[in-house]
OpenMM code with the backbone's topology and positions (N, CA, C; nanometers):
from openmm import Vec3, app, unit

residues = "MET GLY GLN THR THR PRO ILE THR SER GLU THR LEU ILE GLY ALA ASP LYS VAL LYS GLY THR ASP VAL TYR ASN LEU ALA GLY ASP LYS LEU GLY SER VAL ASP ASP ILE MET ILE ASN LYS VAL SER GLY ARG ALA ILE TYR ALA ILE MET SER PHE GLY GLY PHE LEU GLY MET GLY GLU ASP TYR TYR PRO ILE PRO TRP GLU THR LEU LYS TYR ASP THR GLN LYS GLY GLY TYR VAL VAL ASN ILE ASP LYS SER GLN LEU GLU GLY ALA PRO ASN TYR ALA ARG GLY THR ASP PHE THR TRP THR PRO ASP TYR GLY ARG ARG VAL ASP LYS HIS TYR ASN VAL PRO THR TYR TRP".split()
positions = [
    Vec3(2.3565, -2.1458, 6.0962),
    Vec3(2.2330, -2.0932, 6.0449),
    Vec3(2.2383, -1.9409, 6.0491),
    Vec3(2.1877, -1.8830, 5.9426),
    Vec3(2.1877, -1.7376, 5.9330),
    Vec3(2.0647, -1.6765, 5.9955),
    Vec3(2.0598, -1.5479, 5.9901),
    Vec3(1.9479, -1.4730, 6.0449),
    Vec3(1.8263, -1.4913, 5.9545),
    Vec3(1.7075, -1.5014, 6.0128),
    Vec3(1.5869, -1.5182, 5.9326),
    Vec3(1.5325, -1.3832, 5.8903),
    Vec3(1.4647, -1.3847, 5.7771),
    Vec3(1.4022, -1.2643, 5.7259),
    Vec3(1.2585, -1.2605, 5.7745),
    Vec3(1.2124, -1.1466, 5.8294),
    Vec3(1.0746, -1.1390, 5.8757),
    Vec3(0.9775, -1.1600, 5.7595),
    Vec3(0.8690, -1.2293, 5.7866),
    Vec3(0.7644, -1.2516, 5.6876),
    Vec3(0.6529, -1.1526, 5.7163),
    Vec3(0.6012, -1.0912, 5.6122),
    Vec3(0.4893, -0.9990, 5.6304),
    Vec3(0.3725, -1.0432, 5.5440),
    Vec3(0.2542, -1.0066, 5.5858),
    Vec3(0.1319, -1.0415, 5.5158),
    Vec3(0.0236, -0.9456, 5.5602),
    Vec3(-0.0795, -0.9301, 5.4764),
    Vec3(-0.1913, -0.8437, 5.5159),
    Vec3(-0.2809, -0.9107, 5.6186),
    Vec3(-0.2821, -1.0452, 5.6237),
    Vec3(-0.3736, -1.1152, 5.7133),
    Vec3(-0.3042, -1.1961, 5.8216),
    Vec3(-0.1748, -1.2186, 5.8116),
    Vec3(-0.1010, -1.2949, 5.9116),
    Vec3(-0.0018, -1.2043, 5.9825),
    Vec3(0.0288, -1.2409, 6.1073),
    Vec3(0.1239, -1.1614, 6.1847),
    Vec3(0.2059, -1.2545, 6.2729),
    Vec3(0.3320, -1.2253, 6.2880),
    Vec3(0.4175, -1.3027, 6.3763),
    Vec3(0.3872, -1.2705, 6.5215),
    Vec3(0.4002, -1.3713, 6.6077),
    Vec3(0.3704, -1.3519, 6.7503),
    Vec3(0.4542, -1.2396, 6.8105),
    Vec3(0.5788, -1.2248, 6.7638),
    Vec3(0.6634, -1.1190, 6.8190),
    Vec3(0.6094, -0.9801, 6.7874),
    Vec3(0.5293, -0.9683, 6.6816),
    Vec3(0.4692, -0.8385, 6.6472),
    Vec3(0.3400, -0.8135, 6.7244),
    Vec3(0.2739, -0.9204, 6.7702),
    Vec3(0.1507, -0.9046, 6.8481),
    Vec3(0.1833, -0.8506, 6.9863),
    Vec3(0.2942, -0.8972, 7.0441),
    Vec3(0.3338, -0.8506, 7.1775),
    Vec3(0.3518, -0.6993, 7.1744),
    Vec3(0.2861, -0.6337, 7.2672),
    Vec3(0.2936, -0.4884, 7.2747),
    Vec3(0.1814, -0.4179, 7.2007),
    Vec3(0.0999, -0.4914, 7.1251),
    Vec3(-0.0117, -0.4298, 7.0535),
    Vec3(-0.1163, -0.3835, 7.1531),
    Vec3(-0.1632, -0.2622, 7.1350),
    Vec3(-0.2621, -0.2047, 7.2258),
    Vec3(-0.3971, -0.2740, 7.2122),
    Vec3(-0.4719, -0.2747, 7.3241),
    Vec3(-0.6073, -0.3285, 7.3287),
    Vec3(-0.6993, -0.2162, 7.3748),
    Vec3(-0.8076, -0.1946, 7.2987),
    Vec3(-0.9023, -0.0871, 7.3260),
    Vec3(-1.0415, -0.1445, 7.3521),
    Vec3(-1.1237, -0.0704, 7.4272),
    Vec3(-1.2643, -0.1088, 7.4391),
    Vec3(-1.3417, -0.0424, 7.3257),
    Vec3(-1.4723, -0.0690, 7.3179),
    Vec3(-1.5535, -0.0143, 7.2091),
    Vec3(-1.5612, 0.1378, 7.2107),
    Vec3(-1.5417, 0.1974, 7.3288),
    Vec3(-1.5441, 0.3438, 7.3403),
    Vec3(-1.4130, 0.4068, 7.2924),
    Vec3(-1.3133, 0.3230, 7.2610),
    Vec3(-1.1852, 0.3746, 7.2145),
    Vec3(-1.0835, 0.3956, 7.3251),
    Vec3(-1.1179, 0.3611, 7.4488),
    Vec3(-1.0245, 0.3744, 7.5605),
    Vec3(-0.9226, 0.2616, 7.5553),
    Vec3(-0.7960, 0.2951, 7.5742),
    Vec3(-0.6927, 0.1923, 7.5799),
    Vec3(-0.7032, 0.1199, 7.7135),
    Vec3(-0.7160, -0.0141, 7.7056),
    Vec3(-0.7250, -0.0950, 7.8267),
    Vec3(-0.5887, -0.1457, 7.8707),
    Vec3(-0.5045, -0.1762, 7.7770),
    Vec3(-0.3732, -0.2334, 7.8066),
    Vec3(-0.3071, -0.2740, 7.6769),
    Vec3(-0.2172, -0.3704, 7.6856),
    Vec3(-0.1516, -0.4197, 7.5645),
    Vec3(-0.1282, -0.5695, 7.5777),
    Vec3(-0.1179, -0.6351, 7.4625),
    Vec3(-0.0946, -0.7786, 7.4611),
    Vec3(0.0474, -0.8058, 7.5074),
    Vec3(0.0609, -0.8898, 7.6087),
    Vec3(0.1928, -0.9252, 7.6590),
    Vec3(0.2354, -1.0639, 7.6116),
    Vec3(0.1384, -1.1506, 7.5871),
    Vec3(0.1702, -1.2868, 7.5449),
    Vec3(0.0474, -1.3485, 7.4804),
    Vec3(0.0658, -1.4649, 7.4218),
    Vec3(-0.0432, -1.5394, 7.3589),
    Vec3(-0.0344, -1.6832, 7.4063),
    Vec3(-0.1492, -1.7404, 7.4441),
    Vec3(-0.1570, -1.8822, 7.4777),
    Vec3(-0.2059, -1.9548, 7.3528),
    Vec3(-0.1254, -2.0504, 7.3051),
    Vec3(-0.1533, -2.1207, 7.1798),
    Vec3(-0.1694, -2.2697, 7.2075),
    Vec3(-0.2697, -2.3316, 7.1444),
    Vec3(-0.2876, -2.4758, 7.1540),
    Vec3(-0.1687, -2.5425, 7.0862),
    Vec3(-0.0999, -2.6307, 7.1594),
    Vec3(0.0214, -2.6950, 7.1076),
    Vec3(-0.0043, -2.7797, 6.9836),
    Vec3(-0.1196, -2.8431, 6.9762),
    Vec3(-0.1476, -2.9347, 6.8657),
    Vec3(-0.2025, -2.8617, 6.7433),
    Vec3(-0.3059, -2.7794, 6.7633),
    Vec3(-0.3705, -2.7134, 6.6488),
    Vec3(-0.2965, -2.5877, 6.6040),
    Vec3(-0.2209, -2.5278, 6.6952),
    Vec3(-0.1542, -2.4024, 6.6636),
    Vec3(-0.2463, -2.2820, 6.6744),
    Vec3(-0.3688, -2.3034, 6.7173),
    Vec3(-0.4682, -2.1970, 6.7275),
    Vec3(-0.4451, -2.1121, 6.8519),
    Vec3(-0.4530, -1.9805, 6.8360),
    Vec3(-0.4450, -1.8901, 6.9509),
    Vec3(-0.5719, -1.9056, 7.0335),
    Vec3(-0.5587, -1.9238, 7.1655),
    Vec3(-0.6734, -1.9440, 7.2529),
    Vec3(-0.6963, -1.8217, 7.3429),
    Vec3(-0.5890, -1.7670, 7.3994),
    Vec3(-0.5997, -1.6506, 7.4874),
    Vec3(-0.4917, -1.5489, 7.4530),
    Vec3(-0.5286, -1.4219, 7.4643),
    Vec3(-0.4307, -1.3137, 7.4660),
    Vec3(-0.4094, -1.2810, 7.6132),
    Vec3(-0.2860, -1.2649, 7.6543),
    Vec3(-0.2564, -1.2243, 7.7912),
    Vec3(-0.2293, -1.0745, 7.7858),
    Vec3(-0.3202, -0.9987, 7.8427),
    Vec3(-0.3098, -0.8535, 7.8366),
    Vec3(-0.2566, -0.7994, 7.9684),
    Vec3(-0.1646, -0.7052, 7.9589),
    Vec3(-0.1195, -0.6357, 8.0792),
    Vec3(-0.2122, -0.5160, 8.1003),
    Vec3(-0.2503, -0.4946, 8.2253),
    Vec3(-0.3479, -0.3915, 8.2590),
    Vec3(-0.3156, -0.3365, 8.3962),
    Vec3(-0.3349, -0.2063, 8.4127),
    Vec3(-0.3144, -0.1432, 8.5427),
    Vec3(-0.1711, -0.0970, 8.5585),
    Vec3(-0.1428, -0.0430, 8.6714),
    Vec3(-0.0078, 0.0034, 8.6993),
    Vec3(0.0259, 0.1310, 8.6244),
    Vec3(0.1531, 0.1678, 8.6347),
    Vec3(0.2032, 0.2889, 8.5711),
    Vec3(0.3422, 0.2609, 8.5186),
    Vec3(0.3626, 0.2820, 8.3911),
    Vec3(0.4915, 0.2575, 8.3247),
    Vec3(0.5441, 0.1158, 8.3515),
    Vec3(0.4525, 0.0200, 8.3482),
    Vec3(0.4932, -0.1196, 8.3668),
    Vec3(0.5038, -0.1635, 8.5118),
    Vec3(0.4905, -0.0721, 8.6051),
    Vec3(0.4983, -0.1065, 8.7477),
    Vec3(0.3575, -0.1339, 8.7996),
    Vec3(0.3413, -0.2447, 8.8695),
    Vec3(0.2126, -0.2778, 8.9281),
    Vec3(0.1114, -0.3358, 8.8313),
    Vec3(0.1538, -0.3667, 8.7084),
    Vec3(0.0623, -0.4258, 8.6117),
    Vec3(0.0335, -0.5713, 8.6465),
    Vec3(-0.0867, -0.6134, 8.6166),
    Vec3(-0.1249, -0.7529, 8.6296),
    Vec3(-0.1555, -0.8067, 8.4914),
    Vec3(-0.1636, -0.9398, 8.4820),
    Vec3(-0.1941, -1.0057, 8.3551),
    Vec3(-0.3382, -1.0533, 8.3554),
    Vec3(-0.4078, -1.0262, 8.2476),
    Vec3(-0.5471, -1.0627, 8.2314),
    Vec3(-0.5625, -1.1460, 8.1052),
    Vec3(-0.5877, -1.2765, 8.1194),
    Vec3(-0.6148, -1.3583, 8.0013),
    Vec3(-0.7505, -1.3202, 7.9425),
    Vec3(-0.7533, -1.3031, 7.8125),
    Vec3(-0.8765, -1.2698, 7.7416),
    Vec3(-0.8926, -1.3710, 7.6293),
    Vec3(-1.0098, -1.4344, 7.6173),
    Vec3(-1.0288, -1.5288, 7.5074),
    Vec3(-0.9988, -1.4625, 7.3729),
    Vec3(-0.9145, -1.5280, 7.2951),
    Vec3(-0.8690, -1.4713, 7.1684),
    Vec3(-0.9854, -1.4335, 7.0783),
    Vec3(-1.0918, -1.5140, 7.0814),
    Vec3(-1.2044, -1.4891, 6.9920),
    Vec3(-1.2754, -1.3578, 7.0215),
    Vec3(-1.2504, -1.2964, 7.1372),
    Vec3(-1.3152, -1.1697, 7.1707),
    Vec3(-1.2402, -1.0498, 7.1122),
    Vec3(-1.1185, -1.0717, 7.0646),
    Vec3(-1.0392, -0.9625, 7.0084),
    Vec3(-1.0646, -0.9491, 6.8587),
    Vec3(-1.0845, -0.8283, 6.8149),
    Vec3(-1.1000, -0.7980, 6.6723),
    Vec3(-0.9949, -0.6931, 6.6371),
    Vec3(-0.9177, -0.7198, 6.5325),
    Vec3(-0.8123, -0.6248, 6.4953),
    Vec3(-0.8735, -0.5074, 6.4192),
    Vec3(-0.8365, -0.3870, 6.4587),
    Vec3(-0.8833, -0.2641, 6.3945),
    Vec3(-0.7640, -0.1996, 6.3248),
    Vec3(-0.7646, -0.2007, 6.1923),
    Vec3(-0.6514, -0.1470, 6.1170),
    Vec3(-0.6344, 0.0025, 6.1386),
    Vec3(-0.7440, 0.0751, 6.1614),
    Vec3(-0.7342, 0.2198, 6.1835),
    Vec3(-0.6643, 0.2511, 6.3158),
    Vec3(-0.6928, 0.1711, 6.4184),
    Vec3(-0.6299, 0.1919, 6.5491),
    Vec3(-0.4916, 0.1282, 6.5554),
    Vec3(-0.4689, 0.0277, 6.4701),
    Vec3(-0.3438, -0.0464, 6.4783),
    Vec3(-0.3383, -0.1295, 6.6050),
    Vec3(-0.4571, -0.1726, 6.6513),
    Vec3(-0.4653, -0.2506, 6.7742),
    Vec3(-0.5915, -0.3337, 6.7757),
    Vec3(-0.6093, -0.4063, 6.8854),
    Vec3(-0.7252, -0.4925, 6.9013),
    Vec3(-0.8350, -0.4191, 6.9766),
    Vec3(-0.9595, -0.4490, 6.9417),
    Vec3(-1.0762, -0.3913, 7.0076),
    Vec3(-1.1556, -0.5054, 7.0691),
    Vec3(-1.1979, -0.4866, 7.1943),
    Vec3(-1.2775, -0.5859, 7.2654),
    Vec3(-1.4013, -0.5189, 7.3232),
    Vec3(-1.5070, -0.5956, 7.3379),
    Vec3(-1.6297, -0.5448, 7.3988),
    Vec3(-1.6219, -0.5684, 7.5503),
    Vec3(-1.5258, -0.5022, 7.6115),
    Vec3(-1.4986, -0.5145, 7.7551),
    Vec3(-1.4741, -0.3735, 7.8085),
    Vec3(-1.5316, -0.3420, 7.9227),
    Vec3(-1.4993, -0.2129, 7.9826),
    Vec3(-1.4089, -0.2343, 8.1046),
    Vec3(-1.3557, -0.1257, 8.1544),
    Vec3(-1.2597, -0.1353, 8.2647),
    Vec3(-1.3197, -0.1998, 8.3885),
    Vec3(-1.4475, -0.1753, 8.4157),
    Vec3(-1.5085, -0.2349, 8.5351),
    Vec3(-1.5176, -0.3868, 8.5200),
    Vec3(-1.5409, -0.4366, 8.3991),
    Vec3(-1.5444, -0.5811, 8.3771),
    Vec3(-1.4044, -0.6412, 8.3957),
    Vec3(-1.3023, -0.5672, 8.3565),
    Vec3(-1.1650, -0.6146, 8.3765),
    Vec3(-1.1295, -0.6206, 8.5237),
    Vec3(-1.1764, -0.5249, 8.6014),
    Vec3(-1.1413, -0.5201, 8.7428),
    Vec3(-1.1895, -0.6434, 8.8188),
    Vec3(-1.2942, -0.7092, 8.7717),
    Vec3(-1.3422, -0.8306, 8.8369),
    Vec3(-1.3002, -0.9576, 8.7650),
    Vec3(-1.2149, -0.9450, 8.6628),
    Vec3(-1.1772, -1.0596, 8.5795),
    Vec3(-1.0665, -1.1421, 8.6430),
    Vec3(-1.0603, -1.2719, 8.6079),
    Vec3(-0.9470, -1.3531, 8.6520),
    Vec3(-0.8163, -1.2896, 8.6045),
    Vec3(-0.7187, -1.2858, 8.6932),
    Vec3(-0.5894, -1.2266, 8.6587),
    Vec3(-0.4831, -1.2831, 8.7515),
    Vec3(-0.3601, -1.2518, 8.7202),
    Vec3(-0.2499, -1.2901, 8.8084),
    Vec3(-0.1431, -1.1824, 8.8017),
    Vec3(-0.0687, -1.1710, 8.9093),
    Vec3(0.0282, -1.0631, 8.9237),
    Vec3(0.1556, -1.0918, 8.8450),
    Vec3(0.2100, -0.9874, 8.7881),
    Vec3(0.3397, -0.9957, 8.7195),
    Vec3(0.4434, -1.0424, 8.8208),
    Vec3(0.5310, -1.1305, 8.7769),
    Vec3(0.6404, -1.1746, 8.8620),
    Vec3(0.6063, -1.2871, 8.9572),
    Vec3(0.4826, -1.3399, 8.9510),
    Vec3(0.4474, -1.4514, 9.0373),
    Vec3(0.4578, -1.5818, 8.9586),
    Vec3(0.4799, -1.6912, 9.0297),
    Vec3(0.4764, -1.8219, 8.9662),
    Vec3(0.3303, -1.8578, 8.9462),
    Vec3(0.2898, -1.8709, 8.8223),
    Vec3(0.1503, -1.8974, 8.7921),
    Vec3(0.1414, -2.0257, 8.7108),
    Vec3(0.0518, -2.1152, 8.7502),
    Vec3(0.0294, -2.2386, 8.6764),
    Vec3(-0.1118, -2.2345, 8.6197),
    Vec3(-0.1209, -2.2430, 8.4875),
    Vec3(-0.2503, -2.2428, 8.4201),
    Vec3(-0.3135, -2.3796, 8.4372),
    Vec3(-0.4395, -2.3842, 8.4779),
    Vec3(-0.5124, -2.5104, 8.4910),
    Vec3(-0.6404, -2.5023, 8.4073),
    Vec3(-0.6987, -2.6173, 8.3715),
    Vec3(-0.8271, -2.6132, 8.3011),
    Vec3(-0.9354, -2.5395, 8.3803),
    Vec3(-0.9375, -2.5538, 8.5141),
    Vec3(-1.0353, -2.4809, 8.5955),
    Vec3(-1.0180, -2.3301, 8.5804),
    Vec3(-0.8926, -2.2853, 8.5772),
    Vec3(-0.8668, -2.1423, 8.5597),
    Vec3(-0.9171, -2.0973, 8.4225),
    Vec3(-0.8883, -2.1770, 8.3189),
    Vec3(-0.9353, -2.1440, 8.1840),
    Vec3(-1.0870, -2.1355, 8.1770),
    Vec3(-1.1558, -2.2273, 8.2443),
    Vec3(-1.3025, -2.2232, 8.2475),
    Vec3(-1.3525, -2.0966, 8.3176),
    Vec3(-1.2824, -2.0532, 8.4224),
    Vec3(-1.3196, -1.9275, 8.4913),
    Vec3(-1.3071, -1.8087, 8.3969),
    Vec3(-1.1982, -1.8062, 8.3207),
    Vec3(-1.1771, -1.6970, 8.2245),
    Vec3(-1.2898, -1.6971, 8.1215),
    Vec3(-1.3168, -1.8144, 8.0637),
    Vec3(-1.4201, -1.8236, 7.9599),
    Vec3(-1.5574, -1.7843, 8.0142),
    Vec3(-1.5883, -1.8281, 8.1350),
    Vec3(-1.7169, -1.7949, 8.1961),
    Vec3(-1.7277, -1.6449, 8.2208),
    Vec3(-1.6192, -1.5841, 8.2682),
    Vec3(-1.6216, -1.4405, 8.2964),
    Vec3(-1.6555, -1.3601, 8.1711),
    Vec3(-1.6018, -1.4017, 8.0574),
    Vec3(-1.6244, -1.3293, 7.9323),
    Vec3(-1.7401, -1.3868, 7.8517),
    Vec3(-1.8118, -1.4842, 7.9113),
    Vec3(-1.9306, -1.5419, 7.8506),
    Vec3(-1.9050, -1.5937, 7.7084),
    Vec3(-1.7997, -1.6741, 7.6954),
    Vec3(-1.7684, -1.7401, 7.5686),
    Vec3(-1.7696, -1.8906, 7.5902),
    Vec3(-1.7952, -1.9676, 7.4852),
    Vec3(-1.7869, -2.1133, 7.5005),
    Vec3(-1.6471, -2.1517, 7.5502),
    Vec3(-1.6417, -2.2436, 7.6423),
    Vec3(-1.5119, -2.2769, 7.7009),
    Vec3(-1.4263, -2.3619, 7.6080),
    Vec3(-1.3019, -2.3330, 7.6064),
    Vec3(-1.2044, -2.4120, 7.5331),
    Vec3(-1.1868, -2.5475, 7.5996),
    Vec3(-1.2058, -2.5521, 7.7308),
    Vec3(-1.1784, -2.6705, 7.8110),
    Vec3(-1.2954, -2.7639, 7.8135),
] * unit.nanometer
topology = app.Topology()
chain = topology.addChain("A")
for resn in residues:
    res = topology.addResidue(resn, chain)
    for name in ("N", "CA", "C"):
        topology.addAtom(name, app.Element.getBySymbol(name[0]), res)
């Protein structure tokens, strides 16, 4: 099998291009960047963006799951905008980089409740 050609579109994006995309709050402050996406295996729908936040130059960063529906893409910024401020992130469910983490429905419900969105679970 040969190398695949990247597909581009004005409304669709490959997951590999989402990784590293900056996330901003409504004030325009950069909160972090998308590190991964949690996708429903059956529907293919994105459920959570896993954002890296905190630390310096990748050291000491933690992962913060954010319900996908809270992210809005801003073409001018070239990143996602969320109605979340840094203080709300500081109390949000998260897990440390480099730890063995198992996602559970209870954890997902905690994330959804924290961001006041209907729960996926």
